[in-house]
C-alpha positions as CSV (number, residue, x, y, z in Angstrom):
1,M,76.3,149.6,57.4
2,S,75.9,146.2,55.7
3,A,78.2,143.3,56.3
4,T,79.4,143.5,52.7
5,A,80.5,147.1,53.2
6,V,82.3,146.2,56.4
7,S,84.1,143.4,54.8
8,H,85.5,145.7,52.1
9,T,86.6,148.4,54.5
10,E,90.3,148.7,54.4
11,I,91.9,148.5,57.8
12,Q,94.3,151.4,58.5
13,Y,97.4,150.5,60.5
14,P,99.7,153.0,62.2
15,P,102.6,154.0,59.9
16,E,105.0,153.3,62.7
17,L,103.9,149.6,62.8
18,L,104.2,149.2,59.1
19,Y,107.7,150.8,59.2
20,A,108.7,148.4,62.0
21,I,107.6,145.4,60.1
22,C,109.6,146.5,57.0
23,A,112.6,147.1,59.3
24,H,112.4,143.5,60.6
25,V,112.1,142.2,57.0
26,Y,115.2,144.1,56.0
27,A,117.1,143.0,59.1
28,S,116.2,139.3,58.4
29,G,118.6,139.5,55.4
30,L,121.6,140.5,57.5
31,L,124.0,138.2,59.3
32,P,123.4,137.6,63.0
33,D,125.7,139.1,65.5
34,E,127.7,135.9,65.7
35,P,127.8,134.8,62.0
36,S,128.2,131.3,60.7
37,L,131.6,130.4,59.2
38,D,130.0,128.5,56.3
39,P,128.7,129.8,52.9
40,L,125.0,130.5,52.8
41,V,122.9,127.4,51.9
42,I,119.9,128.4,49.9
43,D,117.0,125.9,50.2
44,G,113.4,126.8,49.5
45,D,112.1,124.7,52.4
46,H,114.3,125.9,55.3
47,G,111.6,128.3,56.5
48,A,112.2,131.5,58.4
49,P,115.7,132.5,59.7
50,T,116.7,130.9,63.0
51,A,118.6,134.0,64.3
52,H,121.3,131.6,65.4
53,P,124.8,131.3,63.9
54,A,123.8,128.1,62.2
55,S,124.8,126.7,58.9
56,Y,121.4,125.1,58.4
57,P,118.8,126.5,58.6
58,P,120.7,129.7,58.1
59,G,120.4,132.5,60.6
60,Y,119.3,135.0,57.9
61,W,117.5,135.2,54.6
62,P,119.3,135.6,51.4
63,E,119.4,139.3,50.5
64,P,117.4,138.9,47.3
65,V,114.6,137.2,49.3
66,A,114.4,140.2,51.7
67,R,114.4,142.7,48.9
68,R,111.8,140.8,46.9
69,T,109.6,140.8,50.1
70,L,110.0,144.5,50.5
71,A,109.2,145.1,46.8
72,N,106.0,143.1,47.1
73,L,105.0,145.0,50.2
74,C,105.3,148.2,48.1
75,L,102.5,146.9,45.8
76,V,100.0,146.4,48.6
77,N,98.9,150.0,49.0
78,H,100.3,153.5,49.5
79,A,100.8,153.1,53.2
80,W,102.9,149.9,52.7
81,Y,104.8,151.7,49.9
82,E,105.8,154.5,52.1
83,A,106.9,152.1,54.8
84,A,108.9,149.7,52.6
85,K,110.5,152.2,50.2
86,P,113.1,153.5,52.7
87,W,114.3,150.0,53.3
88,L,114.5,149.1,49.7
89,W,116.8,152.1,49.2
90,H,118.7,151.4,52.4
91,K,121.5,149.5,50.7
92,L,122.7,150.0,47.1
93,E,125.1,147.7,45.3
94,V,126.1,148.8,41.8
95,R,126.5,145.8,39.5
96,L,126.1,146.8,35.9
97,P,127.0,150.1,34.1
98,R,123.5,150.7,32.8
99,T,122.2,150.2,36.3
100,W,124.6,152.8,37.6
101,L,123.5,155.3,35.0
102,S,119.8,154.7,36.0
103,L,120.8,155.1,39.6
104,V,122.4,158.5,38.9
105,E,119.4,159.6,36.9
106,E,117.0,158.6,39.8
107,I,119.0,160.1,42.7
108,A,121.1,163.0,41.3
109,W,119.6,166.3,40.4
110,N,119.8,167.4,36.8
111,Y,120.3,171.1,37.1
112,D,119.8,171.8,33.4
113,E,116.3,170.3,33.3
114,E,115.2,171.3,36.8
115,T,116.4,174.7,38.1
116,V,116.6,175.8,41.7
117,D,113.6,178.2,41.2
118,T,111.4,175.5,39.7
119,V,112.1,173.1,42.6
120,M,111.7,175.7,45.3
121,G,108.4,177.0,43.7
122,K,106.9,173.6,43.5
123,T,108.1,172.6,46.9
124,I,106.7,175.8,48.5
125,Q,103.3,175.3,46.9
126,E,103.2,171.6,47.9
127,A,104.4,172.4,51.5
128,T,101.8,175.2,51.8
129,R,99.0,173.0,50.6
130,V,100.0,170.3,53.1
131,A,100.2,172.8,55.9
132,M,96.8,174.2,55.1
133,N,95.3,170.8,55.1
134,S,96.8,170.2,58.5
135,A,95.5,173.4,60.0
136,S,91.8,173.5,60.3
137,V,91.9,177.0,61.7
138,L,93.3,178.3,58.4
139,S,90.9,176.9,55.9
140,N,90.0,180.0,53.9
141,N,91.8,181.0,50.7
142,D,92.9,184.4,52.1
143,S,94.8,182.6,54.9
144,Y,96.3,180.4,52.2
145,F,97.8,183.3,50.3
146,K,98.9,185.0,53.5
147,L,100.7,181.8,54.6
148,D,102.3,181.7,51.2
149,E,103.4,185.3,51.4
150,N,104.8,184.7,54.9
151,L,106.7,181.7,53.7
152,L,108.1,183.6,50.7
153,G,109.2,186.4,53.1
154,T,111.0,183.9,55.4
155,L,113.0,182.4,52.6
156,E,115.5,184.3,50.5
157,I,114.5,182.9,47.1
158,P,117.0,183.4,44.2
159,D,116.0,186.3,42.0
160,T,117.2,185.8,38.5
161,T,115.9,189.0,37.1
162,I,119.0,191.0,38.2
163,S,122.3,189.2,38.4
164,P,124.0,189.6,41.9
165,D,127.3,190.1,40.0
166,L,125.9,193.5,38.8
167,L,125.1,194.6,42.3
168,S,128.4,194.2,44.0
169,P,131.8,192.4,43.4
170,V,131.9,188.8,44.5
171,P,134.6,189.1,47.2
172,S,132.8,191.9,49.0
173,R,129.5,190.0,49.5
174,D,128.9,188.3,52.8
175,P,128.4,184.6,52.2
176,S,125.2,184.0,54.1
177,P,124.8,180.2,54.7
178,R,121.0,180.6,54.8
179,R,120.6,181.9,51.3
180,L,120.1,179.6,48.3
181,R,121.9,181.3,45.5
182,P,121.0,181.1,41.8
183,K,124.7,180.8,40.8
184,S,125.2,177.8,43.1
185,K,126.6,174.9,41.2
186,S,125.6,172.2,43.6
187,P,122.5,172.9,45.7
188,A,121.3,169.7,47.5
189,R,117.7,168.9,46.8
190,W,117.2,167.5,50.3
191,K,118.7,170.7,51.8
192,I,116.1,172.8,50.0
193,F,113.3,170.5,51.2
194,R,114.6,170.7,54.8
195,T,114.9,174.5,54.6
196,I,111.4,174.9,53.3
197,S,110.0,172.4,55.8
198,D,111.6,174.4,58.7
199,A,110.3,177.7,57.3
200,I,106.8,176.2,57.0
201,Q,106.9,175.0,60.6
202,D,108.1,178.4,61.9
203,V,105.3,180.2,60.1
204,M,102.7,177.7,61.3
205,N,103.9,178.0,64.9
206,T,103.1,181.7,64.8
207,R,99.8,181.2,63.1
208,A,98.6,178.0,64.6
209,P,100.8,176.8,67.5
210,G,100.9,173.0,68.0
211,V,99.8,172.1,64.5
212,Y,101.8,169.2,63.0
213,V,103.1,169.9,59.5
214,P,104.3,166.9,57.5
215,T,107.5,167.1,55.6
216,P,107.0,168.0,51.9
217,H,107.2,165.0,49.7
218,D,110.5,164.6,47.9
219,P,110.4,162.1,45.0
220,R,114.2,161.6,45.0
221,P,115.2,158.6,47.2
222,G,118.7,159.7,48.0
223,R,117.9,160.5,51.6
224,F,117.1,156.8,52.3
225,V,120.5,155.4,51.2
226,R,122.8,154.3,54.0
227,H,125.1,152.0,52.1
228,L,126.7,152.4,48.7
229,D,129.3,150.1,47.2
230,F,130.7,149.0,43.9
231,N,131.7,145.5,45.0
232,H,129.9,143.8,42.1
233,F,130.6,146.5,39.4
234,R,132.3,145.1,36.3
235,T,132.9,146.4,32.7
236,I,134.7,143.3,31.5
237,G,132.9,141.5,28.7
238,M,131.2,144.6,27.3
239,R,133.4,144.6,24.1
240,R,134.5,148.2,24.6
241,S,137.6,149.5,23.0
242,V,140.5,150.8,25.0
243,E,139.6,154.4,23.9
244,E,136.0,153.9,25.1
245,G,137.2,152.6,28.4
246,V,139.4,155.7,28.9
247,N,137.3,158.5,27.4
248,S,133.7,157.1,27.9
249,R,133.7,155.8,31.5
250,F,130.5,155.0,33.2
251,V,131.5,155.7,36.7
252,T,133.0,159.2,36.7
253,G,134.0,161.5,39.5
254,D,131.3,164.0,38.6
255,R,128.6,161.3,38.7
256,V,129.8,159.9,42.0
257,Q,130.0,163.4,43.5
258,A,126.5,164.2,42.3
259,V,125.1,161.1,43.8
260,L,126.9,161.5,47.2
261,K,125.5,165.1,47.5
262,E,122.0,163.7,47.5
263,M,122.8,161.1,50.2
264,P,122.9,163.0,53.5
265,N,122.4,159.8,55.6
266,L,125.1,157.7,53.9
267,T,127.2,155.8,56.5
268,A,129.0,153.0,54.5
269,F,130.9,153.2,51.2
270,G,132.8,150.6,49.3
271,A,135.1,151.2,46.3
272,T,137.0,148.8,44.0
273,E,139.8,148.8,41.5
274,Y,137.2,148.8,38.7
275,M,136.0,152.4,39.5
276,D,138.9,153.9,41.5
277,G,139.5,156.3,38.6
278,A,136.3,158.1,39.8
279,L,137.7,158.8,43.3
280,T,138.7,162.3,42.7
281,L,139.4,165.0,45.3
282,P,135.8,166.3,45.3
283,V,134.6,162.8,45.8
284,L,136.9,162.2,48.8
285,N,135.8,165.6,50.2
286,E,132.1,164.5,49.9
287,L,132.9,161.3,51.6
288,F,135.1,162.2,54.6
289,L,134.2,165.9,55.2
290,R,130.5,165.2,56.0
291,G,129.2,165.5,59.5
292,A,131.5,166.5,62.3
293,P,134.6,167.2,60.2
294,S,132.7,170.1,58.5
295,G,131.2,171.7,61.6
296,G,132.2,174.0,64.4
297,R,135.6,175.3,63.6
298,G,135.1,177.9,61.0
299,R,138.4,176.9,59.4
300,P,137.7,176.4,55.7
301,T,141.1,175.1,54.6
302,R,142.7,173.7,57.8
303,G,145.2,176.4,58.3
304,R,146.1,177.1,54.7
305,A,145.2,180.8,54.9
306,L,142.9,183.0,56.8
307,M,140.8,184.2,53.9
308,E,137.1,184.3,52.9
309,L,135.7,181.3,51.1
310,H,133.7,181.5,47.9
311,D,130.0,181.2,48.4
312,I,129.9,177.8,46.8
313,E,132.5,176.4,49.1
314,E,130.7,177.7,52.1
315,E,127.5,176.2,50.9
316,D,129.2,172.9,50.5
317,R,130.5,173.1,54.1
318,E,127.1,173.9,55.5
319,R,125.4,171.1,53.5
320,R,128.0,168.6,54.7
321,R,127.6,169.8,58.2
322,E,124.1,168.5,58.3
323,C,125.0,165.0,56.9
324,K,125.7,162.0,59.0
325,D,129.3,161.0,59.7
326,L,130.6,158.2,57.6
327,E,131.0,155.0,59.6
328,A,132.6,152.5,57.3
329,V,134.9,152.9,54.2
330,D,136.3,150.1,52.1
331,L,139.0,151.1,49.5
332,T,140.3,147.6,48.7
333,G,142.6,147.5,45.7
334,C,142.3,151.2,44.8
335,V,145.6,151.9,43.1
336,S,144.8,154.1,40.1
337,A,146.8,157.3,39.5
338,V,143.6,159.4,39.8
339,F,142.9,158.0,43.3
340,V,146.5,158.2,44.4
341,N,146.8,161.9,43.3
342,A,143.4,162.7,44.9
343,F,144.4,160.9,48.1
344,T,147.6,162.9,48.2
345,D,145.8,166.2,47.6
346,F,143.3,165.3,50.3
347,V,146.0,164.6,52.9
348,N,148.0,167.7,51.9
349,T,144.9,170.0,52.0
350,H,143.2,168.8,55.2
351,L,145.6,166.7,57.3
352,L,149.2,167.9,56.9
353,P,150.4,171.3,58.2
354,P,151.4,173.8,55.5
355,A,155.0,174.2,54.6
356,D,156.6,177.0,56.6
357,S,157.8,179.0,53.7
358,D,158.0,182.3,55.7
359,S,160.8,181.9,58.2
360,S,162.2,185.4,58.0
361,G,160.5,186.5,61.2
362,E,158.4,189.2,59.6
363,E,155.1,188.1,61.1
364,D,154.5,189.3,64.6
365,D,154.0,187.2,67.7
366,G,150.2,187.5,67.5
367,S,149.9,186.1,64.0
368,R,152.5,183.5,64.8
369,R,150.6,182.4,67.9
370,T,147.3,182.2,65.8
371,R,149.0,180.2,63.2
372,Q,150.4,177.7,65.7
373,L,146.9,177.4,67.4
374,L,145.4,176.5,64.0
375,L,148.1,173.9,63.3
376,N,147.6,172.3,66.7
377,E,144.0,171.7,66.0
378,P,144.0,168.6,63.8
379,L,141.1,167.5,61.6
380,L,139.7,164.3,63.0
381,F,136.9,162.0,61.8
382,P,135.4,160.7,65.0
383,G,132.4,158.9,63.4
384,L,134.4,156.4,61.3
385,K,134.6,153.0,63.0
386,R,135.7,150.7,60.2
387,L,138.4,151.3,57.6
388,G,139.6,148.8,54.9
389,M,142.6,149.7,52.8
390,R,143.7,146.2,51.8
391,G,146.0,146.3,48.8
392,V,146.2,150.1,48.6
393,K,149.9,149.8,48.0
394,S,150.5,153.0,45.9
395,I,150.0,155.4,48.9
396,L,153.3,156.6,50.3
397,P,153.8,156.3,54.1
398,R,154.0,160.1,54.6
399,Y,150.4,160.3,53.4
400,L,149.1,157.0,54.7
401,G,150.1,157.8,58.3
402,P,148.3,161.1,58.7
403,F,145.2,159.6,57.1
404,V,144.9,156.6,59.4
405,L,145.7,158.6,62.5
406,A,142.8,161.0,61.7
407,F,140.3,158.3,62.8
408,P,140.5,158.2,66.6
409,N,137.6,155.8,67.2
410,L,138.4,152.9,64.9
411,T,137.3,149.4,65.8
412,H,138.2,147.5,62.6
413,L,141.3,148.3,60.6
414,D,142.6,146.5,57.6
415,L,146.0,147.7,56.3
416,S,147.1,144.5,54.6
417,G,149.4,144.9,51.7
418,T,150.1,148.6,52.3
419,R,153.3,150.6,52.9
420,L,152.6,150.7,56.6
421,T,155.8,151.6,58.5
422,P,156.9,151.1,62.2
423,E,156.6,154.8,62.8
424,I,152.9,154.8,61.8
425,L,152.2,151.7,63.9
426,D,153.9,153.3,66.9
427,A,151.8,156.5,66.4
428,L,148.6,154.3,66.3
429,G,149.7,152.6,69.5
430,E,149.8,156.0,71.3
431,S,146.1,156.7,70.7
432,S,144.1,157.1,73.9
433,T,140.7,156.6,72.3
434,M,141.1,153.8,69.7
435,R,140.2,150.3,70.8
436,L,140.5,147.8,67.9
437,K,138.4,144.7,67.8
438,S,139.7,143.5,64.4
439,L,143.2,144.1,62.9
440,A,144.8,142.9,59.7
441,L,148.4,143.6,59.0
442,A,149.1,140.8,56.4
443,R,152.0,141.2,54.0
444,C,153.1,144.6,55.2
445,I,156.6,144.5,53.9
446,K,157.9,147.6,55.7
447,L,156.9,146.5,59.2
448,T,159.5,145.1,61.6
449,S,159.2,142.4,64.3
450,E,159.9,144.9,67.1
451,S,157.1,147.3,65.9
452,I,154.5,144.6,65.8
453,A,155.5,143.3,69.2
454,R,155.3,146.8,70.7
455,F,151.9,147.4,69.2
456,L,150.5,144.1,70.4
457,V,152.1,144.0,73.8
458,D,152.5,147.5,75.1
459,S,149.6,149.4,73.5
460,A,146.1,149.6,74.9
461,V,144.8,150.0,71.3
462,T,145.1,146.2,70.8
463,S,144.1,145.1,74.3
464,E,140.6,144.2,73.2
465,L,141.4,142.4,69.9
466,T,139.3,139.4,69.0
467,E,140.5,139.0,65.4
468,L,144.2,139.3,64.3
469,N,145.6,138.7,60.9
470,L,149.4,138.6,60.5
471,Y,149.4,136.4,57.4
472,G,152.6,135.9,55.5
473,D,153.5,133.5,52.7
474,M,156.6,132.3,50.9
475,T,156.8,135.5,48.9
476,Y,156.3,138.0,51.8
477,V,157.5,136.1,54.9
478,S,156.3,137.3,58.2
479,P,158.9,139.7,59.8
480,I,158.2,138.4,63.3
481,T,161.3,136.8,65.0
482,L,161.1,133.8,67.3
483,E,161.9,136.0,70.3
484,D,159.2,138.5,69.6
485,L,156.7,135.8,68.7
486,S,157.2,134.3,72.2
487,K,156.9,137.7,73.8
488,I,153.6,138.3,71.9
489,I,151.9,135.1,72.8
490,T,152.9,135.2,76.4
491,Q,152.4,139.0,77.1
492,A,150.1,140.5,74.6
493,P,146.7,141.1,76.3
494,C,144.7,139.8,73.3
495,F,146.6,136.4,73.6
496,V,146.5,136.3,77.4
497,N,142.8,137.0,77.9
498,G,141.8,134.1,75.6
499,K,139.2,136.1,73.6
500,L,140.7,135.6,70.2
501,V,138.2,134.3,67.7
502,Y,140.3,134.6,64.5
503,L,144.1,134.3,64.4
504,D,146.4,133.9,61.4
505,I,150.2,133.8,62.1
506,S,151.1,132.0,58.8
507,S,154.9,132.0,57.9
508,A,155.8,133.0,61.5
509,P,158.5,130.9,63.2
510,V,156.0,128.7,65.0
511,S,157.4,125.6,66.7
512,R,156.4,123.1,69.3
513,D,157.9,125.2,72.0
514,V,156.0,128.3,70.8
515,L,152.7,126.4,70.8
516,L,153.3,125.1,74.3
517,K,153.7,128.7,75.5
518,F,150.2,129.6,74.3
519,K,147.6,130.4,76.9
520,P,144.3,128.5,76.4
521,Q,142.2,130.0,73.5
522,P,138.7,128.7,74.2
523,K,136.9,131.1,71.8
524,L,139.2,130.5,68.8
525,R,137.2,129.3,65.8
526,S,139.5,130.0,62.8
527,L,143.3,129.5,62.9
528,G,145.9,130.1,60.2
529,L,149.2,128.2,60.3
530,S,150.2,128.1,56.7
531,H,153.7,128.3,55.2
532,I,155.5,126.9,58.3
533,L,157.7,124.2,56.8
534,H,159.1,122.6,59.9
535,L,155.9,122.4,62.1
536,Q,155.0,118.8,62.8
537,L,151.3,117.7,62.4
538,K,151.4,116.0,65.8
539,D,152.3,119.3,67.4
540,V,149.3,121.0,65.7
541,T,147.1,118.2,66.9
542,E,148.2,118.5,70.4
543,F,147.8,122.3,70.4
544,I,144.2,122.2,69.1
545,K,143.3,119.4,71.5
546,E,144.8,121.0,74.6
547,K,144.7,124.8,74.0
548,A,142.0,125.5,71.3
549,P,139.4,122.7,71.1
550,N,136.8,125.0,69.5
551,V,138.8,125.6,66.3
552,E,136.7,124.7,63.3
553,I,138.8,126.0,60.4
554,L,142.5,125.3,60.1
555,T,144.9,126.4,57.3
556,L,148.0,124.2,56.6
557,V,149.1,125.3,53.1
558,N,152.8,124.4,52.7
559,T,153.0,123.5,56.4
560,S,154.6,120.4,58.0
561,P,157.1,118.0,56.3
562,E,154.4,115.2,56.4
563,L,152.3,117.2,53.9
564,T,155.1,118.0,51.5
565,A,155.5,114.4,50.4
566,T,152.3,114.0,48.5
567,R,152.3,110.1,48.5
568,Q,152.2,110.0,52.3
569,A,150.2,113.2,52.7
570,T,146.8,111.5,52.7
571,I,147.7,108.9,55.3
572,S,149.5,111.4,57.5
573,L,146.6,113.9,57.3
574,H,144.0,111.4,58.4
575,T,146.1,109.4,60.9
576,Q,147.8,112.3,62.6
577,L,145.3,115.1,62.4
578,I,141.7,114.2,61.3
579,R,141.3,111.0,63.2
580,P,142.7,112.2,66.6
581,L,140.7,115.5,66.5
582,C,137.5,114.6,64.7
583,S,136.6,111.1,65.9
584,P,135.1,110.4,69.3
585,P,137.4,108.6,71.7
586,V,137.1,104.8,71.7
587,S,135.5,103.3,74.9
588,F,134.8,99.7,75.9
589,S,132.1,98.7,78.3
590,L,130.7,95.3,79.2
591,S,127.4,96.7,80.3
592,Q,124.9,98.3,77.9
593,S,124.8,102.1,78.5
594,S,122.1,104.5,77.3
595,S,124.3,107.6,77.6
596,P,125.4,109.1,74.3
597,P,129.0,108.6,73.2
598,P,131.5,111.2,74.2
599,P,132.1,114.0,71.6
600,P,135.3,114.3,69.6
601,P,138.1,116.2,71.3
602,S,137.7,119.2,68.9
603,R,135.4,120.9,66.5
604,L,137.7,120.8,63.5
605,R,135.8,120.3,60.3
606,V,137.6,122.4,57.5
607,I,141.3,122.2,56.6
608,E,142.9,124.4,53.9
609,L,145.6,122.6,52.0
610,S,147.9,123.3,49.1
611,T,146.9,122.4,45.6
612,A,149.4,119.5,45.4
613,V,148.0,117.9,48.6
614,L,144.4,118.4,47.5
615,G,145.3,116.6,44.3
616,A,146.8,113.7,46.2
617,L,143.6,113.3,48.3
618,G,141.6,112.4,45.2
619,A,137.9,112.1,45.9
620,G,138.4,112.2,49.7
621,A,137.6,109.7,52.4
622,G,134.4,109.0,54.2
623,S,132.4,112.3,54.4
624,W,135.5,114.4,53.8
625,R,135.4,116.2,50.4
626,I,137.5,118.7,48.5
627,I,135.9,122.1,47.8
628,R,137.8,124.6,45.6
629,S,137.2,128.3,45.4
630,K,136.8,130.3,42.3
631,G,140.5,131.1,42.5
632,G,143.5,129.1,43.8
633,R,142.4,128.2,47.3
634,G,140.9,124.8,48.3
635,W,139.7,123.1,51.5
636,Y,139.2,119.6,52.8
637,V,135.7,119.7,54.3
638,D,133.8,117.3,56.5
639,T,130.4,117.5,54.7
640,A,128.7,115.6,57.5
641,S,129.5,118.2,60.1
642,A,127.6,121.5,60.5
643,W,125.9,123.8,63.0
644,V,122.3,122.8,62.9
645,A,119.5,124.8,64.7
646,E,116.0,123.6,65.4
647,P,113.6,126.4,64.3
648,G,111.4,127.6,67.2
649,S,113.4,125.6,69.8
650,G,115.2,128.7,71.2
651,G,118.1,126.4,72.1
652,G,120.6,127.8,69.6
653,S,122.6,125.8,67.2
654,V,124.5,122.6,67.8
655,L,127.4,121.1,66.0
656,R,126.5,117.8,64.5
657,R,128.9,115.3,62.9
658,D,126.4,112.8,61.8
659,L,124.4,114.5,59.1
660,P,122.7,112.0,56.9
661,P,123.5,111.9,53.1
662,T,120.1,113.5,52.3
663,H,120.5,116.4,54.7
664,P,120.2,119.7,52.7
665,F,123.5,121.1,54.0
666,R,125.4,118.0,53.2
667,V,123.9,117.9,49.7
668,A,124.9,121.5,49.2
669,M,128.5,120.8,50.2
670,E,128.6,117.7,47.9
671,N,127.4,120.0,45.1
672,L,130.1,122.5,45.8
673,S,132.7,119.7,45.8
674,A,131.4,118.4,42.4
675,A,131.6,121.9,40.9
676,N,135.4,121.7,41.1
677,G,135.9,125.5,41.5
678,N,133.0,126.6,39.3
679,V,131.4,128.4,42.3
680,S,130.5,131.9,43.3
681,S,133.2,134.2,44.6
682,G,131.7,134.1,48.1
683,V,132.4,130.3,48.7
684,G,135.2,129.7,51.1
685,W,136.5,129.6,54.7
686,H,139.0,131.6,56.7
687,A,138.7,135.0,54.9
688,R,141.8,137.0,54.2
689,K,140.0,140.3,53.8
690,M,138.2,142.1,56.6
691,E,134.5,142.9,56.0
692,V,133.8,146.4,57.2
693,R,130.7,147.6,55.3
694,K,127.7,145.6,56.3
695,F,125.4,147.2,58.8
696,C,121.9,147.4,60.1
697,S,120.1,150.5,61.3
698,F,117.0,150.0,63.4
699,I,114.6,152.4,65.0
700,E,113.1,152.9,68.4
701,L,109.4,153.5,68.7
702,S,107.4,154.6,71.7
703,H,106.0,151.1,72.5
704,L,108.1,148.9,70.2
705,T,111.9,149.0,70.5
706,I,113.7,147.4,67.6
707,A,117.2,148.8,68.4
708,V,119.4,151.8,67.9
709,Q,121.5,152.4,64.8
710,I,124.5,150.1,65.0
711,L,127.0,149.3,62.4
712,H,127.6,145.5,62.1
713,G,130.9,144.8,60.5
714,H,131.8,141.2,61.0
715,G,135.5,141.6,60.4
716,M,137.5,138.5,59.5
717,L,134.4,136.3,60.1
718,G,132.3,138.2,57.6
719,R,130.8,136.7,54.4
720,E,131.9,138.6,51.3
721,D,130.9,138.1,47.7
722,G,131.6,139.8,44.4
723,L,135.1,141.3,44.1
724,Y,135.5,141.5,47.9
725,G,134.6,137.8,48.1
726,A,137.3,137.0,45.5
727,V,139.8,138.9,47.6
728,S,138.6,137.1,50.8
729,F,138.4,133.5,49.6
730,A,139.8,133.1,46.1
731,Y,143.3,134.7,46.0
732,Q,146.2,132.8,47.6
733,G,147.8,135.9,48.9
């Protein structure tokens, strides 16, 4: 062979290696395990991600960069296309209505254009051809047709020549879960492919044991999707009439249901108030009844009645049984009547015991015992780890309680702005399996001080908390009393063990004496002390210096009498807070020393203040600048301070307070300050909404271990954008 021929020979790499490379490309666009607290700074020359929680260079690529890289890999050749395609479809964020319609057309199955018979016929032929190519011992045509006949005999293919309704009444037929029926309204395409693939493998095992049979090719990409959310979805600005908005919706329940049926591996879902009218009961069933909740019990309606299900319902149960459990759900701001009614029906149907209408004693002891046994077997969702229901304020407590209690393995829970009651909180505290890492109970107007204290002090559920949000403001003041607050900070395990990273006790009765009772909090990075009118600045300074020196973000909106008088606010802020905490201690020495100067006593670099105080600060002082969010919040930021990592050093990131004016991070912060609020919704600090959806699933290969599938929700330290970002950083409440 000539050298020219050798040079043009295409090198074939193992598919596992290509898949692993694409997995790393996808993972490079995700936040590291310990995320940065700052907005992402996009600079074309920062190079590869550092994998450190650094502000600059960032620890991760911007998501569009990772997606563009995967898209370019798809254009290399067919092998790269097969390796990169699953990761391109891994996470879907619906942004525009027409994009959503294209997504539905690409993923969902149009039963009118493509019947069950057509799909099964084409799939069987394709699968048989692939199997014959894999089996060299079955290379003649006679064996091909025999294999096809064996496969057809294995599967019960729908026969549309004679309607089954003419053969026997519907209630008398035994609903076999293995049969694909022609009258089925919702056969899952991936389920058909899996059934045919299993049948092919069974036939081949009898004809040629040990022969590997590839899975039939499925052009629909729904099986790759792990994440679906509508965080960026908007219909505002489309100049649609009110009638069109009501009668011609883009996101409908039927479309969402059709898409969810074709996503057996979906683990994260996010909804918003712009599409909550599509969260019907069938959609909620498709979301929550997949995986473990649909398997093993044989109870179709959770104790409603012991009766036979219709074939279609049994098929839906069998299909959902083979799906993955949902691991993260975000329902922030869902308050429409459609959603509330569907939520109520879901809880009534699956979670609440039926009303005992027959109390005449006519049923015998056996049926009564059977009924009691069914009622004592609650429906649980063991796979769900993260639940966000911030602002879902239309759900009544009698439905909210059973729903939240049905998730025994939660690690992140956001119930801010809901009708959470002390009874529900007490029931949560009795869980023996739940161990929360992040908890948000902001502005829950029905909670009492005693219930919060019991939940934090006496329950093992909150013993491992690292993030706690008990935010209150001047409208919804925190219900915690001074006595219970002292009890919480001195006895609650999450306060005593010093592992809190995020804490917000705004509007609580915090005083100097309360701050002195705090145990040291060495890991605390973000602290909320807003709406505490009588708290002195010098007390806050002393607390951070002595108890929490690693705090980087501090909120002081409507806090301290020194900040209420706007004329003296600037002087008080700098002299009593910024200078003592952010400047290195002054030292005098007659001899010249080569040792570096001592660091400042704290890491404070971002302070959230009220609009009036920010207006009095003007253009700032020194390197401190005002950065406003897209909404009503604003921060006083030291633009010369940031976590900086040296790429390739392996030493992690270091907080620097002397960034030069030309440093890319400082330039980016100066630009945000000059924008005066004309920024993206993801710009801000000290989030008020819990991030529960972001995740990364990896694979384990025989010689190359990337990781196992883990859901990475960064809680109150997560970086949100879109509508979730507005809720996190823009809104005052």
